[in-house]
N, C-alpha and C positions, 0 to 999 in steps of 0.2 A: 069911504069902503070901498070905491071905484079902485083903485092903488094897492088894496090889501087882496081883493077879489085879482086882479093883473099879475102884483107877486106871486100866490097861487098857481096859476097857472102855468107862469114861468116854471117853476117846480116841478110839476108834473110832466108837464110838454116836454120834459128834459129827456123822458122814456123817450122819444122819438130822436134823442143820436142815439142809443144804446138801439136802437132797433133798427135805424137808418145804419150802424155798423155789424149790425146782425146781418144781414139782408144783402152785403155788401160781400159778406165773405173776407172782410177783413179779421172781424174777432178783437183781439185783446190783448195784449201779451201779458204774463203772470206777474211780474214788474207792475206795471202800469193799474192792473187791476188792481192789486195791492196798495200801491201808495196811493189813486183816489179813493178807497174805502177808509186807509187809512186816518187822510185828512179829512174826509167827511164826518166821521164819529169824533178825533180831536174840535172841531169846531163844536160840534152838538154838544159834546163834554163839558166842552170851558163855557159855551155861553147860556147853558141850563144850570150850571152849579155859579158863576161868578158872575149871572145878570134875570138870568128869569125869576130864578127861587129865590134871591136875594129883595128883587122889585117885586114878588108876589107878597112876601111877608112885608113889606113896606106898605103896600096896598091894605091889606090885612090889618094893619095897624093903627091904618088913619092920621097918620104923617108925616114928618122927616126922620123921628126916630119910631124904631124896628121895637115893637115890646116881645115878653117873652108872649102873651098870646097868640100877637101878629105871628111869630116864626113856630109856635104849635100849628097854627090851622093848616101854616105853609106845612108843615111839614106831612102834618097826616097829609092835606091835599096831593106832593109830591108821588105817597107811596101809593093811594087811591088811583093815579095816574097811570103808576105802573102796573097794577093788580089790573087796571080795567085794559090793557092793550097786553099783558100777560095772556088775559082772557083770553083775548079776539087772538091771539097768537098761537093757543092752544088750540082753537076751529080749526086752524091752517091744516090739510095732512100735511103731515114731517117731510112726506117724499117732493111736495112741492111748495115748501117754504120758500119764499124769497130764498133765506140765507142758504139755502143746499147749493144754489148755483156758484161756482167756482173761476168758473171763466176756461174751463182746461176740457170743456166739451172736445170730444173729439172731430175732427172738419172742421169745428171754430174760424181757420184760421185760412181759410178761401182755399181749401182742400178738397176736389172730387174725390166720394167716398165710391171705390168701384169695388166691387161681388164678382166672384165667379157665379156660371150659370146655373150651378146647383146650390148656391146660397141662395136665389132666388124668394122663396119662398120664408127664408128668415130675415132677409133684408124686407119683405111687405109687412111683416110681424115687427118690424122695430119700425119702419116708416110708421107704421100703426099709433107703437106706443109712443112715436116722440111727436105726433101733431095729438096726442091725447095728454100727452104729458105738457104740451107747448099750451094749450087750449085751457087746458083745469090752470094751470101759475096764472094765465090771462087772470082769471075769474079771482083766482086767491091774494096776487099782486092788487086788484082793483078793489079787494075788501079791504088788505092792508092799507090802501092808501086813505081809505079815507080817513080815517084820524087823525093822519098826516095832513091832511087839504087842512082840515080845521085848526088845528096848532097853527099852523103858517099863517094863517086868516087874521086867528086870534093873535099872533104876537104880534100881524101885522097893525089890526086896529089900533090896539097899545103903542107899539113904540114902531114906526119903518126903520129906524134904523140898527134898529134888535134882527128887526125879519129880515134884510136883504142877505146878513152874511146866511141868516138861517136857510133860507130859499138858496143860495149855492149851497149847502152843504146837502139838500134836501136835494136839490137839482144832480147835485153829484153820483151820488146814489142812486138815482136814479137811470141813469146810462145803465151800469150793468142789468139791472131789473128788465129793462129792453131787451139788452141782448138777452138774458133767459129766457123770455119768449119767441122772439124772434130766430134765434137758433134754430130749436127744435122744431117746429113750425117753418120753418123755411126747406131744412133737409128733410122734413116729414112731406110737404104738398109740392116743393119745386116751385113757388108762388114768390115771388119776393114782396110782392102788393100783398096778399094776405098777411105775410109773417109781419110785413109794416104795421099794417092798420092795425094787428090785432094788439100785439106790443104798446102802440101808441096809445090808444080807446085806456087800457091799461092804466097809464098812469094820467087818464086825464079825469080820474078817481077822484085827485085830488081837487081839484075845482069843485065838482059837485058835492063831494062831501063840504067844502065849505060851507056853500049855500044850503046845503041841509042840515049842517050844525048850525050854522047864523040865523034861521029863521026858525027853528024849535029854540033856541037859546039866547036872542036876540035879548028879552025882557030882563035877563039875568046879567049882562056884560057891562056891569055897574058896579061902584064900589069894590066891598070887599069880594062880593061874586068873583070880579073880574080877578083879584089878586090871588084866590083858589084856584082861577083857569089856570093861570099862569102855571103858580107853582105845577098843576098837573100835567100842563103841556111839559113843563123841563124832565117830570117822569119818563113821559110818553117818549123825550129824545133819548137820554140816558138811557133806557129800555132796548130802544132803538138799534142805540150804538151798542151795546152790550153783545145782545143776544141776536144783532142781524151783523150788523157793517164789520164789527171784528171776528167773529166765526169767517165769515165769507172772505174777509182778507187774508185770516191766517192757512186759509184750505189754499191756497196759491203756491204756499210753502215760502212766501217772502216774508218772514219774519222779520229781520230786519227791516225790510224795506217798510212796512205795518208802523212798525215802532217810531220812525224817523217821523214819517209822513204824519203818525197821529202827532207828534208832539209840535211839528211845524204849523198843522190845523189849530191846534190851542196858542200857535206863537200869534199866524195870522189872527186870528180872532180877538186876541186878547189886542193886536196893534189897530185893527177896526175898530172896537169900542174906543180906545184912545183919542184916533182918530174923531171920529163921529161924537 
């Protein structure tokens, strides 16, 4: 269990990398952001359909041979997972949804924004709006990261060899989430420390989600229930990939980079599973 928690902590802690990039003012190029998000989506989609969903069906079948009943329950659990994360996503205001950040905000590449004296009032209004946006985004991301953390934790409990690439994928897509919080907060307050810690804390909601989920669901993490949870986790990951990662990647305008990275992510996941 300690290993599973540490892996979840690593995944959530990666938000701090994006936060560091944001406070350093280095930002990230559209191509690099598109590549990272596409790679992450490829990994998560492949592991969901090729590993988690079939394994859930196998556990639900009660043996080595996958039965029609096991497949049916796994399929239902898969779509229940999608439904649950979709409902959670709808509760997050669209204006601060994580996939609305494309990494193209002006001033995110270390350039200081200079305004004429007669625009100071507008500048103050802008900074207030940015601070509000950054703070609400941090809260939204924290809420969003709770089920992600539990998904990673469950996968690690079942099979660490599956969880390691999943952790890598989630950590990769947490980096731009850290940027999404740190960039507006840093520009609004001028404080690197506030921007960094607010963004980092939003990512630490993942290990918190793992602990809360485990404490609430520990009695059910065995037998058929584990199979249903694995299939449901696959649904969560597919939804995150299609609703968050790929749309954000496409917003960068680097379509071919997204597609190529998606395929590379699948290939890396396939190679990892074969080796392990």
